[in-house]
C-alpha positions in Angstrom: -0.3 0.0 0.2 1.5 3.3 -1.1 1.6 5.4 1.9 1.2 9.6 0.6 3.6 12.1 1.4 3.5 14.8 3.6 3.3 17.4 1.0 0.0 15.6 0.2 -1.8 15.7 3.0 -0.5 19.4 4.2 -2.4 22.1 2.8 -1.5 24.0 -0.1 1.8 26.5 1.4 1.8 24.6 4.6 6.0 22.6 5.0 6.3 20.4 7.6 7.0 21.9 11.1 5.7 25.2 9.7 4.4 27.6 12.5 1.5 29.4 11.8 0.3 32.9 12.5 -2.5 35.4 11.9 -1.7 39.1 11.2 -3.8 41.7 9.4 -3.4 43.6 5.9 -4.8 46.2 4.8 -6.5 46.6 1.0 -5.4 49.2 -0.8 -7.9 49.9 -2.9 -11.0 49.9 -0.7 -8.6 50.5 2.5 -10.3 47.5 4.5 -8.2 44.7 6.8 -8.2 42.0 5.6 -7.3 38.9 7.9 -4.2 37.0 7.1 -2.9 33.3 8.1 0.5 32.7 7.1 2.0 29.8 7.1 5.6 29.5 6.6 6.5 31.9 4.1 2.7 31.8 2.2 0.0 34.1 3.2 -4.0 32.8 2.9 -6.8 34.9 3.3 -9.8 34.0 5.6 -13.3 34.3 3.1 -15.4 36.6 5.6 -13.4 37.4 8.3 -12.4 41.1 6.1 -12.3 43.6 8.6 -15.6 45.6 7.8 -15.5 48.3 11.1 -17.4 50.3 12.5 -20.9 49.0 15.0 -22.1 45.3 13.7 -20.2 46.1 10.7 -19.2 42.4 10.2 -22.2 41.3 11.0 -24.7 43.8 8.5 -21.7 42.4 5.6 -22.4 38.7 6.2 -26.2 39.0 6.0 -25.7 41.7 3.3 -23.3 38.7 1.2 -25.6 35.9 2.4 -28.9 37.8 0.9 -27.9 37.2 -2.8 -28.8 33.4 -1.7 -32.1 34.4 0.2 -33.6 36.8 -2.2 -34.3 33.6 -4.8 -35.7 32.0 -1.9 -38.2 34.3 -0.6 -38.9 35.6 -3.5 -40.2 32.4 -4.9 -41.8 31.5 -2.4 -44.3 34.6 -1.8 -44.8 34.7 -5.8 -45.5 30.6 -5.0 -48.0 31.7 -2.1 -50.0 34.8 -3.8 -50.1 31.9 -6.8 -51.5 29.3 -5.1 -53.2 31.0 -2.2 -55.8 33.4 -4.2 -56.7 30.5 -5.9 -57.1 28.6 -3.6 -59.5 31.1 -2.0 -61.3 31.3 -5.0 -61.9 27.1 -5.0 -63.0 27.5 -1.0 -65.1 29.9 -1.9 -66.5 28.3 -5.7 -66.9 24.4 -3.2 -68.8 25.9 -0.5 -71.7 27.8 -2.7 -71.9 24.4 -5.0 -72.3 22.0 -2.0 -74.7 24.2 -0.1 -71.7 24.5 2.9 -70.3 20.9 3.0 -67.0 21.9 2.7 -65.0 25.2 2.0 -62.0 27.7 2.4 -61.1 26.5 6.0 -60.5 22.7 4.8 -58.8 23.3 1.3 -56.5 26.1 3.6 -55.5 23.4 6.7 -55.0 20.2 3.4 -53.0 22.9 1.3 -50.7 23.9 4.3 -50.2 20.8 6.1 -49.4 18.3 3.1 -47.4 20.7 1.5 -45.0 21.9 4.6 -45.0 17.6 5.3 -43.9 17.3 1.4 -41.3 20.1 1.5 -39.6 17.6 4.8 -39.7 14.0 3.9 -40.5 14.5 0.0 -37.5 13.8 -2.8 -38.3 16.3 -5.1 -39.4 19.4 -2.6 -40.3 21.4 -5.2 -43.1 19.5 -6.9 -46.2 22.1 -5.6 -49.3 20.0 -4.1 -52.6 21.0 -3.6 -56.4 21.0 -3.6 -56.4 22.1 -7.8 -59.2 23.0 -9.8 -60.2 19.4 -11.4 -60.1 17.8 -7.8 -62.8 20.5 -6.9 -64.4 19.6 -9.7 -64.1 15.5 -8.9 -65.6 16.6 -5.4 -68.4 17.8 -6.6 -69.2 15.1 -8.9 -68.4 12.0 -6.1 -71.0 14.3 -3.5 -73.7 14.1 -6.9 -72.5 10.3 -6.9 -73.5 9.4 -3.6 -76.7 11.5 -3.6 -78.0 9.6 -6.6 -76.9 5.9 -4.6 -78.4 7.6 -1.1 -74.9 7.0 0.6 -73.5 9.1 3.6 -71.4 11.4 2.0 -68.3 11.7 4.5 -68.2 8.1 5.1 -68.5 7.2 1.3 -65.4 10.2 0.7 -63.4 8.7 3.4 -63.7 5.2 2.1 -62.5 6.5 -1.1 -59.7 7.9 -0.2 -59.1 4.7 1.0 -59.0 3.0 -1.9 -57.2 6.0 -3.9 -54.0 5.7 -1.0 -54.1 2.2 -1.4 -53.8 2.2 -5.2 -51.6 4.7 -5.6 -49.4 3.2 -3.4 -49.5 0.1 -5.3 -48.6 2.3 -8.0 -45.2 3.5 -6.3 -44.2 0.6 -5.5 -44.3 -1.7 -8.5 -42.8 1.4 -10.2 -45.7 1.5 -12.7 -44.9 5.4 -12.6 -42.2 4.3 -15.0 -45.0 4.2 -18.2 -45.4 7.4 -18.2 -43.0 8.2 -20.6 -45.5 7.1 -23.2 -47.1 10.7 -22.0 -45.1 12.2 -24.9 -45.2 16.0 -25.5 -48.3 15.7 -27.2 -50.6 14.6 -24.4 -48.9 16.9 -21.9 -49.6 20.1 -23.7 -53.2 18.6 -24.2 -53.3 18.3 -20.3 -51.6 21.4 -19.5 -53.7 23.5 -21.8 -57.2 22.0 -20.4 -55.7 22.8 -16.8 -55.0 26.6 -17.6 -58.6 26.9 -19.6 -60.1 25.2 -16.1 -57.9 28.1 -13.9 -59.3 30.5 -16.5 -62.7 29.5 -16.6 -63.2 29.7 -12.8 -62.0 33.4 -13.0 -64.3 34.0 -15.7 -67.4 32.2 -14.0 -66.7 34.1 -11.0 -67.0 37.4 -12.5 -70.3 36.4 -14.4 -71.9 34.5 -10.9 -70.7 38.6 -9.3 -73.6 39.5 -11.6 -76.4 37.8 -9.9 -75.3 38.4 -6.2 -75.6 41.2 -4.2 -72.1 42.8 -3.8 -70.7 42.4 -0.3 -68.7 45.3 1.6 -65.4 45.3 2.8 -67.2 45.0 6.4 -68.9 41.7 4.4 -72.3 43.5 4.2 -74.2 44.0 1.4 -74.0 47.0 -1.1 -76.8 49.0 0.1 -79.4 49.3 -2.7 -81.7 46.2 -5.0 -79.8 44.2 -6.9 -79.7 45.8 -9.4 -79.5 48.9 -8.3 -76.9 51.8 -9.2 -74.2 51.5 -6.5 -74.7 47.6 -6.9 -73.6 47.3 -10.5 -70.7 50.3 -10.1 -69.7 48.4 -7.7 -69.5 44.7 -9.8 -68.5 46.9 -13.3 -65.1 48.1 -10.8 -64.2 44.5 -9.6 -65.0 43.3 -13.7 -62.2 46.9 -14.7 -60.1 46.0 -11.9 -60.1 41.9 -12.2 -59.1 43.3 -16.4 -56.2 46.0 -14.7 -55.0 42.9 -12.4 -54.3 40.6 -15.3 -53.2 43.0 -17.6 -50.9 44.5 -14.9 -49.4 41.2 -14.1 -49.0 40.0 -17.2 -46.7 43.0 -18.4 -44.7 42.7 -15.1 -43.6 39.0 -15.8 -42.8 40.0 -19.0 -40.0 42.7 -18.0 -37.2 39.9 -17.7 -37.2 40.1 -21.9 -38.1 44.1 -21.7 -35.4 47.0 -22.8 -36.9 48.8 -19.7 -35.1 49.0 -16.6 -31.8 47.8 -15.9 -31.4 43.9 -15.3 -31.3 43.3 -11.5 -35.0 45.5 -11.6 -36.8 44.1 -14.1 -35.4 40.3 -12.5 -36.8 42.2 -9.2 -40.4 43.1 -10.8 -40.2 39.9 -12.6 -39.9 37.8 -8.9 -42.5 40.1 -7.5 -45.5 40.4 -10.3 -47.8 38.4 -8.3 -47.2 39.6 -5.4 -47.1 43.8 -6.5 -50.0 43.3 -8.2 -52.5 41.8 -5.3 -51.0 44.4 -2.8 -51.4 47.3 -5.9 -55.0 45.8 -5.7 -56.0 45.1 -2.3 -54.7 48.7 -1.2 -56.1 50.2 -4.2 -59.8 48.8 -3.0 -59.8 49.6 0.5 -59.3 53.0 -0.3 -61.9 53.1 -3.0 -64.2 51.3 -0.5 -63.9 53.9 2.3 -63.5 57.4 0.6 -65.6 56.8 -3.1 -68.4 53.7 -3.3 -68.2 50.4 -2.3 -65.8 47.4 -3.5 -66.9 44.0 -3.9 -64.6 41.9 -1.0 -64.2 38.2 -0.9 -67.4 36.7 1.4 -65.1 33.5 3.1 -67.8 32.5 5.7 -64.3 31.3 7.3 -63.8 29.9 11.2 -60.4 29.1 12.1 -59.6 25.9 12.7 -63.1 23.9 12.6 -65.4 22.8 9.7 -67.3 24.4 7.3 -70.4 22.7 8.3 -71.2 20.7 11.8 -69.5 18.0 12.0 -66.7 16.0 14.0 -63.6 16.0 12.2 -62.7 12.1 12.4 -65.1 10.1 10.1 -66.6 7.3 11.8 -65.8 4.5 8.4 -68.9 1.8 10.0 -71.9 4.7 8.8 -71.7 3.2 6.3 -73.2 -0.3 3.9 -71.2 -2.9 2.3 -72.5 -1.8 -1.0 -71.1 2.2 0.0 -67.8 1.0 0.3 -68.0 -1.2 -2.8 -69.3 2.2 -5.1 -66.3 3.9 -3.2 -63.5 1.0 -4.7 -65.8 2.0 -8.2 -65.4 5.7 -8.0 -61.9 5.4 -6.5 -60.2 3.7 -10.4 -61.2 6.7 -12.2 -59.1 9.6 -9.5 -56.6 7.1 -9.3 -56.6 7.6 -13.1 -57.1 11.7 -12.9 -53.8 11.4 -10.1 -51.7 9.2 -12.3 -51.8 11.6 -14.9 -51.5 14.7 -13.3 -49.2 14.1 -10.6 -46.7 12.4 -12.9 -47.4 15.1 -15.4 -46.6 18.0 -12.9 -43.6 16.1 -12.1 -42.3 15.5 -15.2 -42.8 18.9 -16.6 -41.0 20.5 -13.5 -38.1 17.6 -13.6 -37.5 18.5 -17.8 -33.5 18.4 -18.4 -33.9 22.1 -20.0 -35.5 23.1 -15.9 -31.7 21.8 -15.0 -32.3 20.5 -11.8 -28.9 19.1 -10.2 -30.2 17.2 -7.4 -32.0 15.0 -9.6 -35.4 13.5 -10.6 -37.7 11.7 -8.9 -42.0 10.1 -9.5 -42.7 7.4 -7.0 -41.5 8.7 -3.7 -43.9 11.6 -4.8 -46.7 9.5 -5.6 -46.3 7.6 -2.6 -46.9 10.8 -0.5 -49.6 11.5 -2.2 -51.5 8.2 -1.1 -50.4 8.6 2.2 -52.2 12.3 2.0 -55.4 11.4 0.2 -56.0 8.5 2.3 -55.8 10.6 5.7 -57.2 14.1 4.2 -61.1 12.3 3.5 -61.2 10.4 7.3 -60.7 14.0 8.3 -63.0 15.4 5.7 -60.2 17.2 3.7 -60.0 17.4 0.0 -57.3 15.5 -2.0 -54.3 17.0 -2.5 -52.1 16.4 -6.2 -49.1 17.8 -8.3 -50.5 21.6 -9.3 -49.9 22.5 -13.0 -49.2 24.9 -14.1 -47.9 25.8 -10.5 -45.5 23.3 -10.6 -43.2 24.6 -13.7 -43.7 27.5 -12.7 -41.8 27.0 -9.0 -39.0 25.6 -10.4 -38.9 28.6 -12.9 -39.2 31.3 -9.9 -35.8 29.5 -8.3 -33.7 29.8 -11.5 -31.0 31.9 -12.7 -31.0 33.1 -15.4 -28.1 35.0 -17.5 -29.1 38.3 -20.0 -29.9 35.7 -22.6 -32.3 34.4 -20.3 -30.8 31.6 -20.8 -31.4 28.9 -17.1 -28.2 28.5 -15.8 -28.9 26.9 -12.6 -32.2 26.4 -10.1 -31.7 26.9 -6.5 -33.3 24.3 -5.2 -34.0 23.9 -1.9 -36.4 23.0 0.8 -37.3 26.6 2.7 -39.0 27.8 -0.3 -42.0 25.3 -0.5 -42.2 25.0 3.6 -42.5 29.1 3.7 -44.9 29.0 1.1 -47.0 26.3 2.7 -46.6 28.0 5.8 -47.7 31.3 5.2 -51.2 29.8 3.4 -52.3 28.7 7.0 -51.5 31.8 8.6 -54.7 33.4 7.4 -56.5 30.7 9.3 -55.3 32.5 12.6 -57.1 35.9 11.9 -59.7 34.5 8.9 -61.2 38.2 9.1 -57.7 39.4 7.3 -59.2 37.4 4.4 -62.3 39.9 4.1 -59.9 42.6 3.0 -58.9 40.7 -0.5 -61.2 42.4 -3.3 -62.6 39.4 -5.7 -61.1 40.9 -8.5 -57.7 39.7 -7.4 -59.1 36.5 -7.3 -60.3 36.6 -10.1 -57.3 38.1 -12.2 -55.0 35.6 -10.6 -57.2 32.6 -11.5 -56.9 34.2 -15.4 -53.2 35.1 -15.0 -52.2 31.6 -13.6 -54.1 30.0 -16.5 -53.1 32.0 -19.3 -49.4 31.7 -17.8 -49.7 27.9 -18.5 -50.8 27.7 -21.7 -48.5 30.4 -23.1 -45.0 27.6 -21.5 -46.7 24.7 -23.8 -45.3 24.2 -27.0 -48.8 24.1 -28.8 -49.7 27.5 -27.5 -46.3 28.5 -29.4 -47.7 26.4 -32.5 -50.7 28.5 -32.6 -48.8 31.5 -33.0 -47.1 30.5 -35.4 -50.3 29.6 -37.7 -50.6 32.9 -38.5 -47.2 34.1 -39.1 -46.1 34.8 -42.2 -43.6 32.3 -43.4 -41.3 34.4 -44.3 -41.0 35.6 -40.5 -40.6 32.2 -39.0 -36.6 32.2 -38.3 -34.5 29.6 -39.9 -32.7 28.1 -36.8 -36.2 27.2 -35.1 -37.1 23.5 -34.9 -40.5 24.6 -36.6 -38.5 25.6 -39.8 -37.9 21.5 -40.9 -41.5 20.5 -40.8 -44.2 22.6 -43.5 -46.6 24.9 -41.8 -49.1 22.6 -43.6 -48.1 19.6 -41.2 -47.6 22.2 -38.5 -51.3 23.4 -39.1 -52.7 19.9 -38.8 -50.8 19.0 -35.8 -52.2 21.7 -33.9 -55.3 21.2 -35.4 -55.9 18.1 -33.8 -54.4 18.9 -30.5 -57.1 21.6 -30.1 -59.5 19.5 -31.4 -58.9 17.3 -28.2 -58.6 19.9 -26.0 -62.7 20.4 -26.9 -63.2 17.3 -26.8 -61.5 16.9 -23.0 -63.6 19.9 -22.3 -67.0 18.7 -23.7 -66.0 15.2 -21.9 -65.9 17.5 -18.2 -68.8 19.0 -19.0 -71.6 15.7 -19.5 -69.1 12.8 -17.9 -67.0 14.8 -14.7 -66.3 11.8 -12.9 -65.0 9.8 -15.7 -63.0 12.7 -17.9 -59.9 11.1 -16.3 -60.8 8.1 -18.4 -60.5 10.4 -21.5 -57.4 11.3 -21.3 -55.8 7.8 -20.8 -57.2 7.4 -24.0 -54.3 9.8 -25.8 -51.7 8.2 -25.0 -52.8 4.8 -27.3 -54.0 7.6 -29.6 -51.1 9.4 -30.2 -49.0 5.9 -29.8 -51.1 3.8 -32.8 -52.7 7.0 -34.7 -51.2 9.2 -35.2 -48.2 7.8 -37.1 -50.8 7.1 -39.2 -51.0 10.5 -40.6 -47.6 12.1 -39.7 -43.7 10.9 -40.6 -41.1 9.8 -37.9 -38.8 12.9 -38.9 -42.0 15.4 -38.7 -43.1 14.0 -35.3 -39.5 13.7 -33.7 -39.6 17.7 -34.3 -42.8 18.1 -33.4 -43.7 16.1 -30.4 -40.3 16.4 -28.9 -39.1 19.1 -27.0 -36.9 22.1 -28.2 -34.4 21.2 -26.7 -34.5 18.0 -27.5 -34.9 18.9 -30.9 -32.3 21.3 -31.3 -29.9 22.2 -28.8 -29.4 26.0 -30.0 -32.7 26.3 -29.8 -34.5 27.8 -26.2 -37.3 25.1 -24.9 -41.0 26.6 -24.5 -41.8 27.3 -21.3 -38.6 28.5 -20.1 -38.6 32.6 -20.8 -41.9 35.0 -21.8 -40.7 35.3 -24.8 -41.8 32.7 -27.2 -38.8 30.8 -28.5 -39.9 30.8 -32.1 -39.9 34.5 -32.2 -36.3 35.3 -30.9 -35.1 36.2 -34.5 -37.8 37.3 -36.8 -35.7 38.2 -39.2 -37.1 36.9 -42.6 
């Protein structure tokens, strides 16, 4: 066995038997004293021991240098908090109205916060955003209708459904069945992501439509004086409509500033990171001012009562208060729910862990699915909703933690557990002071839903190809990967996807509980039928991410400026 020499063991610049001492030197340019450690005849600067001077100078310098690493974490946590919190507010208010108070905002906030914090601690991929989503709200409504149609007590039925859902999800994780997600190509992912984006946009628009059917609510929770269609009520609703449009437009503008020529690079990055946060606070202050000095503004009416259930019930569900037939019906209802979770969870995991995201700590699928299984067993037992990976929030969260160069290319992602933990912790805080929720105008809720939906759709290649359909062929960049495919082929491929998105919406409207089965059928449709229409060469270009098809092009969704229009010279 070869014994290493003393020179190989000792630090660079040290000699065997040399003594070391520390002295201070003064930087000629800055005048700042630096602690210098001498080993033998060589001196090395000790990082962090520079002499700053003044009271608490070194302490302030430590935090100032560390802030550059914290800034991205805090901004991402705030971005995702407001993106998920406001949509959770809207969904909680919606589920309370659609179920006549059976479940509401309390349950949504509790499950979102508790499951999220647990996953950020024990999950292998803490950047995956999990929450009760819009489709989960739809599934809950369909489960309630199913229970009513079969005269089943809902809470025991829901709890048993959760048990079967969790069991099936754990088996999927145990037998590594998530590996088949590889057959869900970009073709299916784009359709699914577009559908989810449309669901959010629809929720925001439907909220504005329903606003005109009910009297407006003032800042103290009381109704605006006058008749239902009185002048003050109509003015308040019209103001909410205008504020929603303004909220959405301002957020979209701020989120695209990074590719603008306005301000400096750091200022643009700051405004982009805090776009939703800035707009939300602007809307809150504006609404409160108008409500106090001019005329009433419509605020959300959460009806939240802290950590108590929305309806009069106990937290723990009695599993014996249902017949064997009801348990069998719960097992049957669990199947389409698991199919949806398989798609949503794995597609969310896939999109937030794509190679072009440049994550350095690896990709994880089975552990996240197992975590969701446990959460979806425990939640329904206490009357809390399901949770799953959220689109488009999951890839948005990763992108918010990404560092970019001046060409907007991702260099790396600041992967950590603190950002999601902080985000989910803040989601649960309003339960301590539920009255504060009534200071949020409905315009902020509707605008956030619309923005999140638009932002998710813009991140798909389907959106870029839709833009390409209306672009003069002379202005298609020669470097674009689509330049190798004829415009007619691109249009046919895009129209097929648009048609399937419409079909998904129709199935969702008329066969709500079973719409996940239609999504699952898209995989064999792509694998066996699409190759009859397009050549393999065209599919390799159209059904692969832009990064795989052309390393020189930007991947879709990684920046606010479409990669197709990076170079508009003919």
